[in-house]
Backbone as a chain_set.jsonl record, in Angstrom:
{"seq": "XXXXXXXXXXXXXXXXXXXXXXXXXXXXXXXXXXXXXXXXXXXXXXXXXXXXXXXXXXXXXXXXXXXXXXXXXXXXXXXXX", "coords": {"N": [[-8.427, 40.713, -173.819], [-6.323, 41.225, -172.111], [-4.07, 40.067, -173.446], [-3.465, 41.328, -175.756], [-2.399, 43.8, -174.431], [-0.445, 42.999, -172.724], [1.27, 41.984, -175.345], [1.618, 44.394, -176.373], [2.919, 46.21, -174.894], [5.718, 44.688, -174.119], [6.229, 44.887, -176.43], [6.811, 47.7, -176.919], [8.956, 47.718, -174.896], [10.673, 46.15, -176.057], [11.27, 47.818, -178.654], [12.02, 50.183, -177.111], [14.653, 49.305, -175.713], [16.006, 48.628, -178.272], [16.095, 51.154, -179.626], [17.545, 52.512, -177.564], [19.728, 51.561, -178.081], [21.357, 53.015, -180.138], [23.183, 55.865, -180.104], [22.03, 58.112, -181.257], [19.684, 57.814, -181.241], [18.535, 57.846, -179.117], [16.818, 60.139, -178.071], [14.111, 59.034, -178.807], [13.684, 57.443, -177.501], [10.491, 56.148, -175.007], [10.238, 57.11, -172.442], [11.248, 59.524, -172.99], [9.436, 60.656, -174.741], [7.494, 61.525, -173.644], [6.34, 64.068, -173.002], [6.415, 65.393, -175.823], [4.136, 63.987, -176.813], [1.918, 64.34, -174.701], [2.381, 66.461, -174.115], [2.707, 69.377, -171.421], [1.695, 69.299, -168.346], [0.458, 71.892, -167.738], [0.107, 72.853, -170.446], [-2.015, 70.54, -171.375], [-4.207, 71.615, -169.177], [-4.751, 73.887, -170.128], [-7.312, 76.732, -170.953], [-6.768, 78.148, -173.339], [-5.457, 76.954, -174.938], [-7.536, 74.673, -175.584], [-9.34, 76.064, -176.238], [-8.366, 76.806, -178.866], [-8.255, 74.363, -180.074], [-11.344, 73.599, -179.717], [-12.702, 75.353, -180.981], [-14.427, 77.872, -182.993], [-13.777, 76.726, -185.301], [-13.169, 74.426, -184.837], [-11.834, 70.376, -184.288], [-13.012, 69.433, -185.655], [-13.717, 66.513, -185.779], [-15.986, 66.668, -184.078], [-18.946, 66.914, -184.836], [-21.238, 67.038, -184.481], [-23.897, 69.427, -183.453], [-24.39, 69.453, -180.79], [-22.024, 68.96, -178.593], [-20.052, 71.007, -180.321], [-21.408, 73.414, -178.971], [-21.23, 73.196, -176.69], [-18.317, 72.852, -175.927], [-17.634, 75.793, -176.811], [-18.859, 76.95, -174.777], [-17.854, 76.348, -172.426], [-14.944, 77.079, -173.251], [-15.432, 79.81, -173.598], [-16.384, 80.199, -170.512], [-13.957, 79.396, -169.449], [-11.833, 80.649, -170.308], [-9.818, 83.741, -170.048], [-11.391, 86.903, -169.635]], "CA": [[-7.679, 42.439, -174.021], [-4.752, 41.212, -171.469], [-2.832, 39.019, -174.148], [-2.931, 42.172, -176.702], [-2.275, 44.509, -173.807], [0.985, 42.386, -172.558], [2.263, 42.312, -176.485], [2.064, 46.232, -176.627], [3.994, 46.749, -174.074], [6.788, 43.848, -174.933], [6.763, 45.532, -177.846], [7.016, 48.95, -176.57], [9.746, 47.413, -174.208], [11.458, 45.674, -177.007], [11.484, 48.559, -179.653], [12.858, 50.926, -176.59], [16.175, 48.827, -175.788], [16.889, 48.888, -179.701], [16.438, 52.91, -179.978], [18.626, 53.114, -176.603], [21.272, 51.056, -178.272], [21.77, 53.852, -181.075], [23.215, 57.246, -179.587], [21.67, 59.224, -182.092], [18.039, 57.519, -181.579], [18.147, 57.454, -177.888], [15.536, 60.96, -177.796], [12.511, 58.724, -179.172], [13.02, 56.339, -176.382], [9.352, 56.353, -174.776], [10.252, 57.939, -171.544], [11.661, 61.118, -173.288], [8.649, 61.12, -175.839], [5.608, 61.631, -173.33], [6.051, 65.382, -173.267], [6.328, 65.667, -177.024], [3.219, 63.548, -177.402], [0.846, 64.486, -174.387], [2.685, 67.959, -173.523], [3.14, 69.11, -170.174], [0.495, 69.837, -167.183], [-0.182, 73.35, -167.765], [-0.531, 73.133, -171.889], [-3.158, 70.105, -170.973], [-5.189, 72.129, -168.68], [-4.796, 76.052, -170.502], [-7.992, 77.143, -171.631], [-6.651, 79.028, -174.411], [-5.247, 75.522, -176.335], [-8.477, 74.013, -175.604], [-10.343, 77.32, -177.289], [-8.047, 76.326, -180.611], [-9.092, 72.983, -180.32], [-12.823, 73.484, -179.69], [-13.35, 77.08, -181.157], [-15.244, 77.969, -184.044], [-13.185, 75.438, -186.442], [-12.855, 72.723, -184.243], [-11.493, 69.403, -184.286], [-13.908, 68.47, -187.206], [-14.382, 65.245, -185.384], [-17.572, 66.8, -183.406], [-19.577, 67.737, -185.842], [-22.784, 66.849, -183.894], [-23.513, 70.453, -183.079], [-24.256, 70.212, -179.07], [-20.712, 69.426, -178.881], [-19.707, 72.24, -180.464], [-22.279, 74.49, -178.156], [-20.237, 72.728, -174.975], [-17.319, 73.654, -175.978], [-17.76, 77.03, -176.552], [-19.371, 77.596, -173.718], [-16.716, 76.033, -171.981], [-13.87, 78.014, -173.538], [-16.184, 81.139, -172.975], [-16.129, 80.446, -169.07], [-12.302, 79.11, -168.976], [-10.761, 82.158, -170.931], [-10.287, 85.113, -169.144], [-11.444, 88.366, -170.702]], "C": [[-6.41, 42.181, -172.627], [-3.676, 40.964, -172.685], [-2.25, 40.696, -175.145], [-2.038, 43.265, -175.688], [-0.747, 43.983, -173.17], [1.718, 42.138, -173.797], [2.33, 43.541, -177.107], [2.992, 46.313, -175.805], [5.351, 45.772, -174.152], [7.17, 44.291, -175.861], [7.573, 46.644, -177.685], [8.764, 48.856, -175.923], [11.144, 46.819, -175.216], [12.231, 46.995, -178.005], [12.136, 49.691, -178.676], [14.295, 50.847, -176.803], [16.326, 49.199, -177.27], [16.599, 49.953, -180.123], [17.519, 53.297, -178.738], [19.87, 52.379, -177.43], [22.107, 52.168, -179.217], [21.941, 54.967, -180.389], [22.589, 58.002, -180.087], [19.797, 59.485, -181.926], [17.374, 57.58, -179.813], [16.897, 58.959, -177.1], [14.526, 60.412, -178.211], [12.575, 57.519, -178.586], [11.413, 56.955, -175.469], [8.969, 57.1, -173.881], [10.214, 59.531, -171.842], [10.407, 61.532, -174.622], [7.579, 61.663, -175.005], [5.257, 63.125, -173.322], [5.992, 66.142, -174.497], [4.291, 65.095, -177.455], [2.199, 64.722, -176.338], [1.24, 66.228, -173.664], [2.57, 68.171, -172.178], [1.755, 69.459, -169.336], [-0.56, 70.96, -167.769], [-0.642, 73.591, -169.416], [-1.98, 71.868, -171.628], [-4.108, 70.539, -170.53], [-5.349, 73.868, -168.916], [-6.161, 75.929, -171.638], [-8.204, 77.411, -173.187], [-6.123, 78.109, -175.153], [-6.075, 75.034, -176.663], [-9.523, 74.883, -176.573], [-10.278, 76.951, -178.995], [-8.395, 75.229, -180.864], [-10.6, 73.138, -181.135], [-13.625, 74.277, -180.235], [-14.249, 76.522, -182.523], [-15.413, 76.59, -185.077], [-13.399, 74.473, -185.917], [-11.753, 71.817, -184.602], [-11.958, 68.996, -186.205], [-14.008, 66.884, -186.995], [-15.974, 65.495, -184.456], [-18.488, 67.761, -184.345], [-20.877, 67.405, -185.545], [-22.723, 68.681, -183.135], [-23.718, 70.799, -181.675], [-22.885, 69.948, -178.282], [-19.774, 70.404, -179.087], [-20.105, 73.558, -179.596], [-21.365, 74.247, -176.943], [-19.166, 73.298, -175.1], [-16.964, 74.475, -176.002], [-18.015, 77.551, -175.766], [-18.621, 77.298, -172.794], [-15.675, 76.773, -172.025], [-14.277, 79.069, -173.031], [-15.836, 81.627, -171.875], [-14.955, 80.618, -168.865], [-11.812, 80.39, -169.464], [-10.828, 83.587, -170.626], [-10.492, 86.258, -169.812], [-10.696, 89.601, -170.181]], "O": [[-5.685, 43.128, -172.321], [-2.626, 41.595, -172.803], [-1.091, 41.103, -175.219], [-0.948, 43.604, -176.15], [0.127, 44.847, -173.231], [2.927, 42.028, -173.594], [2.943, 43.781, -178.148], [4.101, 46.556, -176.28], [6.304, 46.538, -174.303], [8.333, 44.203, -176.255], [8.726, 46.734, -178.107], [9.649, 49.629, -176.289], [12.332, 47.081, -175.031], [13.451, 47.137, -178.091], [12.945, 50.356, -179.323], [15.035, 51.561, -177.48], [16.881, 50.287, -177.428], [16.809, 49.983, -181.336], [18.27, 54.262, -178.881], [21.002, 52.83, -177.255], [23.331, 52.247, -179.115], [20.89, 55.355, -179.88], [22.387, 58.96, -179.34], [19.016, 60.403, -182.179], [16.22, 57.423, -179.415], [16.325, 58.878, -176.013], [13.581, 61.196, -178.121], [11.825, 56.592, -178.892], [11.282, 58.171, -175.331], [7.918, 57.739, -173.923], [9.566, 60.434, -171.314], [10.508, 62.546, -175.313], [6.699, 62.288, -175.595], [4.11, 63.493, -173.577], [5.625, 67.317, -174.485], [3.482, 65.702, -178.157], [1.751, 65.751, -176.845], [0.527, 66.922, -172.938], [2.308, 67.149, -171.543], [0.799, 69.922, -169.959], [-1.749, 70.951, -168.091], [-1.565, 74.358, -169.693], [-3.08, 72.412, -171.717], [-5.154, 70.197, -171.081], [-5.841, 74.746, -168.207], [-6.172, 75.338, -172.718], [-9.123, 77.149, -173.963], [-6.28, 78.379, -176.343], [-6.083, 74.675, -177.841], [-10.292, 74.432, -177.422], [-11.117, 76.837, -179.889], [-8.905, 75.012, -181.964], [-10.962, 72.969, -182.3], [-14.854, 74.222, -180.193], [-14.591, 75.407, -182.919], [-16.331, 75.862, -185.456], [-13.87, 73.52, -186.538], [-10.766, 72.289, -185.166], [-11.487, 68.576, -187.262], [-14.328, 66.116, -187.903], [-16.837, 64.637, -184.268], [-18.601, 68.983, -184.443], [-21.695, 67.505, -186.46], [-21.775, 69.101, -182.471], [-23.444, 71.901, -181.201], [-22.628, 70.704, -177.346], [-18.86, 70.684, -178.311], [-19.374, 74.544, -179.497], [-20.842, 75.176, -176.328], [-18.936, 74.296, -174.417], [-15.906, 74.627, -175.391], [-17.605, 78.706, -175.651], [-18.628, 78.225, -171.984], [-15.285, 77.243, -170.956], [-13.691, 79.492, -172.034], [-15.292, 82.714, -171.683], [-14.543, 81.615, -168.272], [-11.338, 81.15, -168.619], [-11.714, 84.393, -170.909], [-9.648, 86.588, -170.645], [-10.681, 90.638, -170.843]]}, "num_chains": 1, "name": "protein.A"}
């Protein structure tokens, strides 16, 4: 497990160094992409955002009914009326 993880970080540093050499691709460096990939802490914990993902349509990944019911109950409790 440690070897693939080390290789991943090594590749990430190499890719970031390559992108940093080009002024028009510096915005693609990993530290600049964190907000794009993971969002802000405000959006990550916003009940309305989660309601869109876990709501009646959902992601399609949670096909099991109990996951959907738990998600709907959580969203109902968290979204202000």
